[in-house]
Backbone as CSV, one residue per row, in Angstrom:
resi,resn,N_x,N_y,N_z,CA_x,CA_y,CA_z,C_x,C_y,C_z
1,MET,1.362,-7.706,-9.575,2.247,-7.445,-8.454,1.419,-6.957,-7.272
2,SER,1.752,-7.435,-6.111,1.050,-7.096,-4.888,1.342,-5.650,-4.467
3,LYS,0.321,-4.985,-3.990,0.476,-3.616,-3.500,1.141,-3.632,-2.131
4,LYS,1.967,-2.596,-1.875,2.680,-2.478,-0.601,2.024,-1.401,0.257
5,VAL,1.701,-1.783,1.483,1.091,-0.863,2.438,2.003,-0.764,3.648
6,LEU,2.292,0.463,4.052,3.047,0.696,5.279,2.048,1.060,6.369
7,LEU,2.016,0.269,7.418,1.171,0.539,8.572,2.044,1.132,9.669
8,VAL,1.727,2.362,10.066,2.476,3.049,11.119,1.552,3.104,12.333
9,GLU,1.792,2.186,13.255,0.874,1.981,14.375,1.629,1.356,15.540
10,ASP,1.291,1.780,16.766,1.970,1.210,17.930,1.045,0.420,18.846
11,GLU,-0.219,0.273,18.495,-1.148,-0.524,19.293,-1.241,-1.926,18.699
12,LYS,-0.847,-2.926,19.480,-0.777,-4.309,18.992,-2.107,-4.824,18.454
13,ASN,-3.226,-4.513,19.131,-4.513,-5.024,18.655,-4.910,-4.417,17.315
14,VAL,-4.578,-3.161,17.090,-4.872,-2.522,15.807,-3.966,-3.117,14.724
15,ILE,-2.703,-3.322,15.052,-1.774,-3.938,14.095,-2.319,-5.291,13.648
16,LEU,-2.729,-6.104,14.593,-3.242,-7.434,14.263,-4.476,-7.350,13.374
17,GLY,-5.407,-6.498,13.720,-6.633,-6.364,12.935,-6.385,-5.872,11.523
18,VAL,-5.565,-4.848,11.389,-5.280,-4.297,10.066,-4.479,-5.295,9.238
19,ARG,-3.476,-5.913,9.849,-2.667,-6.901,9.124,-3.544,-8.045,8.600
20,THR,-4.451,-8.528,9.438,-5.351,-9.607,9.023,-6.184,-9.184,7.819
21,CYS,-6.705,-7.976,7.869,-7.512,-7.438,6.772,-6.694,-7.344,5.481
22,LEU,-5.484,-6.826,5.582,-4.643,-6.632,4.393,-4.094,-7.942,3.848
23,ASP,-3.698,-8.827,4.743,-3.211,-10.143,4.309,-4.295,-10.907,3.556
24,ALA,-5.538,-10.759,3.998,-6.648,-11.495,3.393,-6.861,-11.127,1.929
25,VAL,-6.457,-9.921,1.554,-6.635,-9.504,0.160,-5.317,-9.480,-0.605
26,GLY,-4.257,-9.986,0.016,-3.003,-10.174,-0.703,-2.067,-8.984,-0.762
27,TYR,-2.279,-7.973,0.074,-1.358,-6.841,0.095,-0.121,-7.184,0.913
28,GLN,1.016,-6.666,0.518,2.232,-6.777,1.313,2.150,-5.702,2.393
29,VAL,2.414,-6.079,3.629,2.288,-5.141,4.735,3.617,-5.032,5.464
30,GLU,4.084,-3.804,5.608,5.226,-3.543,6.480,4.691,-2.761,7.667
31,ILE,5.135,-3.109,8.847,4.649,-2.459,10.061,5.812,-1.791,10.770
32,VAL,5.621,-0.538,11.109,6.578,0.177,11.956,5.779,0.803,13.095
33,GLU,6.445,1.001,14.236,5.719,1.407,15.432,6.033,2.800,15.950
34,ASP,6.815,3.581,15.213,7.024,4.973,15.615,7.282,5.831,14.373
35,GLY,7.197,7.142,14.577,7.327,8.065,13.460,8.690,8.073,12.814
36,GLU,9.719,7.891,13.595,11.083,7.867,13.047,11.260,6.662,12.113
37,GLU,10.783,5.495,12.565,10.843,4.301,11.720,10.024,4.499,10.450
38,ALA,8.907,5.192,10.560,8.048,5.430,9.401,8.787,6.198,8.309
39,LEU,9.446,7.273,8.697,10.180,8.071,7.710,11.278,7.243,7.055
40,ASN,11.995,6.468,7.837,13.053,5.617,7.286,12.484,4.565,6.343
41,ALA,11.373,3.937,6.723,10.764,2.890,5.905,10.283,3.436,4.566
42,VAL,9.671,4.607,4.582,9.162,5.196,3.342,10.311,5.540,2.405
43,ARG,11.359,6.075,2.929,12.498,6.467,2.091,13.276,5.254,1.585
44,ARG,13.184,4.148,2.285,13.879,2.921,1.900,13.145,2.210,0.763
45,GLU,11.842,2.122,0.884,11.044,1.409,-0.111,9.671,2.064,-0.178
46,TYR,9.463,2.841,-1.212,8.236,3.625,-1.339,7.004,2.724,-1.394
47,PRO,6.119,2.815,-0.396,4.902,1.999,-0.414,3.863,2.599,-1.360
48,ASP,2.858,1.802,-1.680,1.752,2.289,-2.510,0.759,3.094,-1.688
49,LEU,0.765,2.887,-0.369,-0.152,3.579,0.519,0.382,3.498,1.945
50,ILE,0.072,4.524,2.735,0.485,4.557,4.147,-0.758,4.706,5.012
51,LEU,-0.874,3.842,6.025,-1.880,3.981,7.072,-1.139,4.531,8.281
52,LEU,-1.508,5.724,8.724,-0.715,6.461,9.701,-1.513,6.828,10.943
53,ASP,-1.069,6.339,12.084,-1.624,6.774,13.360,-1.034,8.150,13.675
54,LEU,-1.735,8.933,14.464,-1.215,10.252,14.847,-0.478,10.217,16.179
55,LEU,-0.891,9.338,17.076,-0.291,9.250,18.405,0.815,8.209,18.377
56,LEU,2.019,8.654,18.071,3.160,7.759,17.899,4.330,8.170,18.776
57,PRO,5.168,7.201,19.161,6.410,7.546,19.854,7.407,8.228,18.906
58,LYS,8.355,8.913,19.481,9.484,9.576,18.819,9.055,10.767,17.973
59,ILE,8.372,10.541,16.865,7.875,11.625,16.011,6.384,11.374,15.815
60,ASP,5.536,12.361,16.151,4.095,12.114,16.034,3.649,12.082,14.571
61,GLY,2.454,11.563,14.382,1.929,11.383,13.036,1.748,12.675,12.265
62,PHE,1.416,13.766,12.949,1.284,15.045,12.256,2.612,15.444,11.608
63,GLU,3.706,15.261,12.329,5.023,15.624,11.795,5.410,14.684,10.645
64,VAL,5.128,13.394,10.793,5.401,12.438,9.709,4.638,12.859,8.452
65,LEU,3.383,13.183,8.621,2.541,13.623,7.508,3.116,14.875,6.848
66,LYS,3.495,15.847,7.659,4.067,17.088,7.150,5.342,16.835,6.345
67,VAL,6.225,16.001,6.877,7.489,15.712,6.200,7.240,14.983,4.878
68,LEU,6.432,13.921,4.918,6.222,13.115,3.707,5.490,13.881,2.614
69,LYS,4.509,14.667,2.984,3.777,15.438,1.972,4.577,16.651,1.497
70,GLY,5.608,17.014,2.253,6.445,18.147,1.873,7.626,17.780,0.997
71,GLU,7.917,16.501,0.861,9.038,16.049,0.034,8.522,15.591,-1.325
72,GLU,9.149,16.064,-2.378,8.702,15.733,-3.728,8.633,14.224,-3.966
73,ALA,9.618,13.485,-3.487,9.692,12.045,-3.745,8.576,11.258,-3.070
74,THR,7.996,11.796,-2.004,6.981,11.050,-1.261,5.611,11.735,-1.232
75,SER,5.499,12.901,-1.793,4.260,13.675,-1.679,3.052,13.033,-2.355
76,SER,3.270,12.174,-3.332,2.140,11.574,-4.046,1.671,10.249,-3.437
77,ILE,2.360,9.751,-2.418,1.930,8.510,-1.767,0.663,8.806,-0.957
78,PRO,-0.421,8.088,-1.218,-1.634,8.319,-0.430,-1.402,7.972,1.038
79,ILE,-1.869,8.866,1.906,-1.756,8.642,3.347,-3.150,8.723,3.962
80,ILE,-3.545,7.610,4.568,-4.810,7.560,5.287,-4.485,7.597,6.777
81,VAL,-4.979,8.605,7.445,-4.791,8.709,8.884,-5.781,7.753,9.543
82,LEU,-5.270,6.923,10.436,-6.061,5.931,11.150,-5.778,6.157,12.633
83,THR,-6.701,6.829,13.331,-6.381,7.335,14.660,-7.579,7.348,15.605
84,ALA,-7.290,7.424,16.878,-8.329,7.588,17.894,-8.690,9.062,18.073
85,LYS,-7.927,9.961,17.465,-8.177,11.402,17.613,-9.369,11.797,16.736
86,ALA,-10.525,11.954,17.375,-11.763,12.189,16.643,-12.210,13.652,16.624
87,GLU,-11.432,14.538,17.223,-11.809,15.956,17.261,-11.692,16.587,15.877
88,GLU,-12.596,17.496,15.580,-12.608,18.134,14.260,-11.315,18.895,13.977
89,GLU,-10.726,19.520,15.010,-9.477,20.263,14.765,-8.322,19.332,14.390
90,ASP,-8.311,18.105,14.920,-7.281,17.134,14.535,-7.482,16.686,13.087
91,ARG,-8.723,16.413,12.746,-9.060,16.027,11.376,-8.656,17.139,10.398
92,GLN,-9.020,18.369,10.714,-8.704,19.488,9.831,-7.193,19.689,9.710
93,ARG,-6.486,19.568,10.816,-5.027,19.723,10.778,-4.405,18.654,9.881
94,ALA,-4.886,17.418,9.995,-4.360,16.336,9.152,-4.604,16.636,7.675
95,PHE,-5.806,17.085,7.333,-6.091,17.419,5.928,-5.265,18.617,5.472
96,ASP,-5.079,19.596,6.340,-4.253,20.759,5.996,-2.808,20.346,5.710
97,LEU,-2.336,19.293,6.380,-0.959,18.810,6.176,-0.849,17.854,4.990
98,GLY,-1.987,17.511,4.384,-1.935,16.708,3.166,-2.519,15.312,3.252
99,ALA,-3.155,14.950,4.363,-3.762,13.618,4.457,-4.757,13.429,3.318
100,ASP,-4.778,12.232,2.776,-5.713,11.922,1.701,-7.071,11.475,2.242
101,ASN,-7.071,10.903,3.438,-8.315,10.499,4.069,-8.070,10.349,5.559
102,TYR,-9.155,10.182,6.324,-9.068,10.174,7.786,-10.105,9.212,8.312
103,MET,-9.678,8.237,9.095,-10.587,7.260,9.682,-10.301,7.168,11.168
104,THR,-11.363,7.210,11.968,-11.172,7.128,13.414,-11.373,5.702,13.913
105,LYS,-10.636,5.396,14.977,-10.760,4.113,15.658,-11.849,4.255,16.718
106,PRO,-12.565,3.232,17.016,-12.532,1.925,16.353,-13.229,2.003,14.997
107,PHE,-12.903,1.071,14.133,-13.497,1.028,12.803,-13.838,-0.415,12.475
108,LYS,-14.700,-0.582,11.493,-15.063,-1.924,11.037,-14.124,-2.314,9.900
109,PRO,-13.705,-3.580,9.840,-12.815,-4.008,8.755,-13.352,-3.663,7.369
110,GLN,-14.657,-3.772,7.186,-15.231,-3.457,5.864,-15.040,-1.979,5.514
111,GLU,-15.118,-1.110,6.506,-14.894,0.316,6.254,-13.462,0.557,5.777
112,LEU,-12.520,-0.101,6.424,-11.123,0.037,6.012,-10.935,-0.522,4.611
113,TRP,-11.476,-1.687,4.356,-11.341,-2.316,3.045,-11.922,-1.422,1.951
114,ASP,-13.102,-0.857,2.178,-13.723,0.027,1.185,-12.835,1.236,0.882
115,LEU,-12.222,1.779,1.912,-11.327,2.926,1.737,-10.061,2.540,0.989
116,LEU,-9.494,1.400,1.339,-8.278,0.937,0.658,-8.528,0.701,-0.823
117,LYS,-9.658,0.131,-1.168,-9.975,-0.137,-2.579,-9.947,1.157,-3.393
118,LYS,-10.371,2.223,-2.781,-10.402,3.529,-3.460,-8.988,3.958,-3.892
119,TYR,-8.004,3.654,-3.070,-6.634,4.106,-3.345,-5.739,3.048,-3.965
120,LEU,-6.101,1.775,-3.844,-5.211,0.711,-4.315,-5.810,-0.101,-5.461
121,ALA,-6.787,0.448,-6.159,-7.376,-0.277,-7.285,-6.292,-0.596,-8.302
122,GLU,-6.363,-1.800,-8.805,-5.340,-2.245,-9.780,-5.517,-1.507,-11.094
């Protein structure tokens, strides 16, 4: 069975790049473009992994992370933060809220793939 990845991202070029990478290895990808949609999508169909931007409309990624890691039903879903926020305090805040990993943009597709393999191994 194909693994399900929820991509929470509002930048079209990043969506295209990540989708291409995930499609190439056969993962099912759902894309939402704001934090409110992210929470609804996760509660509707629990993904195997979430790629989460921090700079999002409606509800920012930090709040999405806090909510999902704070709920028993969603706390075990791996969340990889994928963001342009490269400051150490942002990274630390994300880990304090429960992020499983943190990758800054821009990134190389191979770096993303290597990270995904760690969490989505069959």
